[in-house]
PASEBA-1860 file (N, C-alpha, C; in nm, 3 decimals):
! residues 85
1> MRIVIVGD> -2.347/-0.132/-2.334/-2.325/-0.138/-2.191/-2.309/0.005/-2.139 ~ -2.360/0.028/-2.019/-2.346/0.158/-1.953/-2.268/0.137/-1.824 ~ -2.165/0.219/-1.804/-2.082/0.210/-1.684/-2.089/0.344/-1.612 ~ -2.112/0.338/-1.481/-2.113/0.458/-1.398/-1.998/0.446/-1.300 ~ -1.912/0.546/-1.297/-1.799/0.549/-1.206/-1.825/0.660/-1.105 ~ -1.807/0.626/-0.979/-1.830/0.723/-0.872/-1.696/0.777/-0.825 ~ -1.680/0.909/-0.834/-1.556/0.973/-0.793/-1.474/1.014/-0.914 ~ -1.392/1.113/-0.895/-1.307/1.166/-1.002/-1.166/1.180/-0.946
9> EPAALSSV> -1.108/1.064/-0.919/-0.974/1.060/-0.862/-0.888/0.967/-0.947 ~ -0.761/0.947/-0.911/-0.673/0.867/-0.996/-0.729/0.728/-1.033 ~ -0.788/0.658/-0.938/-0.841/0.524/-0.969/-0.953/0.532/-1.072 ~ -1.037/0.632/-1.061/-1.147/0.648/-1.156/-1.094/0.677/-1.296 ~ -0.997/0.766/-1.306/-0.941/0.801/-1.436/-0.865/0.684/-1.499 ~ -0.797/0.607/-1.416/-0.730/0.486/-1.466/-0.833/0.384/-1.514 ~ -0.945/0.378/-1.445/-1.053/0.287/-1.487/-1.108/0.327/-1.622 ~ -1.127/0.456/-1.643/-1.174/0.504/-1.773/-1.078/0.462/-1.883
17> EAIREKDG> -0.949/0.481/-1.860/-0.850/0.444/-1.961/-0.851/0.294/-1.988 ~ -0.861/0.213/-1.883/-0.863/0.067/-1.900/-0.989/0.022/-1.974 ~ -1.102/0.082/-1.941/-1.227/0.047/-2.009/-1.216/0.081/-2.157 ~ -1.164/0.198/-2.187/-1.153/0.240/-2.327/-1.055/0.155/-2.407 ~ -0.957/0.096/-2.342/-0.866/0.004/-2.412/-0.942/-0.119/-2.460 ~ -1.043/-0.160/-2.386/-1.119/-0.282/-2.420/-1.247/-0.253/-2.496 ~ -1.308/-0.137/-2.470/-1.439/-0.106/-2.527/-1.447/0.042/-2.558 ~ -1.446/0.075/-2.685/-1.453/0.214/-2.725/-1.594/0.267/-2.742
25> ACDITLLS> -1.693/0.179/-2.727/-1.830/0.221/-2.758/-1.923/0.230/-2.638 ~ -1.888/0.170/-2.526/-1.980/0.171/-2.412/-1.997/0.313/-2.358 ~ -2.109/0.335/-2.292/-2.135/0.465/-2.230/-2.069/0.468/-2.093 ~ -1.991/0.574/-2.068/-1.929/0.592/-1.936/-1.977/0.725/-1.880 ~ -2.031/0.719/-1.759/-2.070/0.838/-1.687/-1.989/0.842/-1.559 ~ -1.933/0.957/-1.528/-1.852/0.973/-1.408/-1.919/1.077/-1.319 ~ -1.953/1.036/-1.197/-2.014/1.127/-1.099/-1.904/1.182/-1.010 ~ -1.901/1.313/-0.995/-1.801/1.374/-0.909/-1.867/1.478/-0.819
33> PEAERACT> -1.847/1.467/-0.688/-1.904/1.567/-0.600/-1.833/1.702/-0.611 ~ -1.715/1.703/-0.668/-1.637/1.826/-0.682/-1.680/1.902/-0.807 ~ -1.676/2.032/-0.800/-1.708/2.115/-0.916/-1.590/2.123/-1.014 ~ -1.469/2.105/-0.963/-1.348/2.112/-1.045/-1.306/1.972/-1.087 ~ -1.223/1.966/-1.190/-1.175/1.836/-1.235/-1.072/1.778/-1.139 ~ -1.042/1.652/-1.156/-0.952/1.579/-1.066/-0.816/1.647/-1.057 ~ -0.763/1.652/-0.936/-0.630/1.711/-0.917/-0.548/1.623/-0.823 ~ -0.419/1.643/-0.829/-0.328/1.567/-0.746/-0.292/1.645/-0.619
41> PCFLADHV> -0.288/1.577/-0.506/-0.247/1.646/-0.384/-0.095/1.662/-0.375 ~ -0.022/1.600/-0.466/0.125/1.601/-0.460/0.184/1.742/-0.458 ~ 0.124/1.833/-0.535/0.178/1.968/-0.545/0.096/2.070/-0.466 ~ 0.002/2.022/-0.385/-0.088/2.113/-0.315/-0.013/2.208/-0.221 ~ 0.081/2.156/-0.145/0.157/2.243/-0.054/0.233/2.350/-0.132 ~ 0.290/2.311/-0.246/0.361/2.407/-0.329/0.265/2.511/-0.388 ~ 0.144/2.467/-0.421/0.043/2.559/-0.474/0.004/2.662/-0.367 ~ -0.018/2.614/-0.246/-0.053/2.705/-0.136/0.061/2.803/-0.109
49> AGTVDTGR> 0.184/2.755/-0.125/0.301/2.842/-0.104/0.321/2.940/-0.219 ~ 0.248/2.917/-0.329/0.257/3.008/-0.442/0.365/2.974/-0.542 ~ 0.426/2.856/-0.532/0.533/2.818/-0.625/0.486/2.730/-0.740 ~ 0.360/2.682/-0.734/0.304/2.598/-0.841/0.167/2.655/-0.877 ~ 0.142/2.675/-1.007/0.013/2.730/-1.047/-0.095/2.621/-1.050 ~ -0.218/2.663/-1.057/-0.333/2.572/-1.051/-0.329/2.467/-1.162 ~ -0.282/2.504/-1.279/-0.277/2.412/-1.392/-0.193/2.287/-1.366 ~ -0.093/2.298/-1.282/-0.007/2.183/-1.251/-0.075/2.084/-1.157
57> LALKGDDF> -0.187/2.123/-1.097/-0.257/2.034/-1.004/-0.344/1.932/-1.076 ~ -0.378/1.957/-1.201/-0.467/1.868/-1.276/-0.401/1.733/-1.302 ~ -0.479/1.627/-1.283/-0.428/1.492/-1.312/-0.422/1.465/-1.462 ~ -0.520/1.516/-1.534/-0.529/1.495/-1.680/-0.556/1.627/-1.747 ~ -0.534/1.632/-1.876/-0.558/1.752/-1.953/-0.706/1.786/-1.962 ~ -0.734/1.907/-2.005/-0.871/1.955/-2.016/-0.958/1.868/-2.106 ~ -0.898/1.803/-2.203/-0.975/1.726/-2.301/-0.989/1.577/-2.266 ~ -0.943/1.534/-2.149/-0.945/1.392/-2.112/-1.084/1.331/-2.126
65> YERHHVEL> -1.184/1.395/-2.068/-1.319/1.339/-2.066/-1.378/1.333/-2.207 ~ -1.354/1.436/-2.285/-1.403/1.438/-2.422/-1.335/1.330/-2.507 ~ -1.204/1.321/-2.497/-1.129/1.221/-2.576/-1.172/1.079/-2.543 ~ -1.208/1.055/-2.418/-1.247/0.921/-2.375/-1.399/0.902/-2.375 ~ -1.470/0.998/-2.430/-1.617/0.991/-2.443/-1.683/0.959/-2.309 ~ -1.651/1.044/-2.210/-1.704/1.029/-2.075/-1.800/1.145/-2.047 ~ -1.918/1.111/-1.998/-2.010/1.214/-1.951/-1.973/1.245/-1.807 ~ -1.919/1.361/-1.783/-1.877/1.402/-1.649/-1.989/1.483/-1.585
73> LSGQTVGQ> -2.038/1.434/-1.471/-2.142/1.505/-1.397/-2.077/1.562/-1.272 ~ -2.025/1.682/-1.284/-1.958/1.750/-1.172/-2.062/1.801/-1.074 ~ -2.024/1.800/-0.948/-2.114/1.849/-0.844/-2.228/1.753/-0.815 ~ -2.212/1.627/-0.852/-2.317/1.526/-0.831/-2.266/1.416/-0.740 ~ -2.352/1.369/-0.650/-2.317/1.257/-0.564/-2.418/1.145/-0.585 ~ -2.383/1.028/-0.537/-2.470/0.912/-0.552/-2.601/0.935/-0.476 ~ -2.594/1.003/-0.363/-2.712/1.027/-0.282/-2.813/1.122/-0.345 ~ -2.772/1.196/-0.446/-2.862/1.288/-0.514/-2.938/1.214/-0.622
81> TVRVS> -3.050/1.265/-0.660/-3.123/1.207/-0.771/-3.058/1.256/-0.899 ~ -2.999/1.163/-0.971/-2.926/1.196/-1.091/-2.983/1.111/-1.204 ~ -3.019/1.175/-1.312/-3.065/1.102/-1.428/-2.946/1.084/-1.521 ~ -2.906/0.960/-1.541/-2.794/0.928/-1.630/-2.853/0.901/-1.767 ~ -2.821/0.987/-1.861/-2.879/0.973/-1.996/-2.816/0.861/-2.073
END
């Protein structure tokens, strides 16, 4: 089975985790229009104020996509022609 998730936000990352709990072998591709990985807006004001560094904005660790065997297509939107391998 191949699953394509649109967006790289909390719901998408929770979906990846839930899918992997049930199926460790299916192909998961995640399309994200953002060039950077998912971040939380909770600390954004503190980041702008200079009291929180960029690393604290990340929702998941750097290895999240690799550990969950997700093909992350950053900078891609549904409206673009994207070949999902």
